[in-house]
C-alpha positions, 0 to 999 in steps of 0.5 A: 940716805938709803942706809940711814933709812934701813938702819932707822927701820931696823932700830925701830923694829928692835925697839918695838920688839923689846917693848912688846916683849916687856909688856907681854912679860909683865902681863904674863906675870900678872896672870894669863895672857889669854883669859878663860873666855877667850881660850874657850872662843879660840878652842871653839873656833879651832874645833869648828874648822877641824883643827886638831889641837885639844888645848892651847899651849901652856905658856898662854894659859899659865 
């Protein structure tokens, strides 16, 4: 019974990963994953706490 439960958990994780990856892929092909407004908020947050990251990675903003 324990092996079946572990197998089910692994299958569920793989399925959710595939669905999430597909949704991000579709969303990315339609435009940005992070909108310009959200990008500005993230950059302001990072600047507030002194994280040296001048801009977000290209794959998020393309």
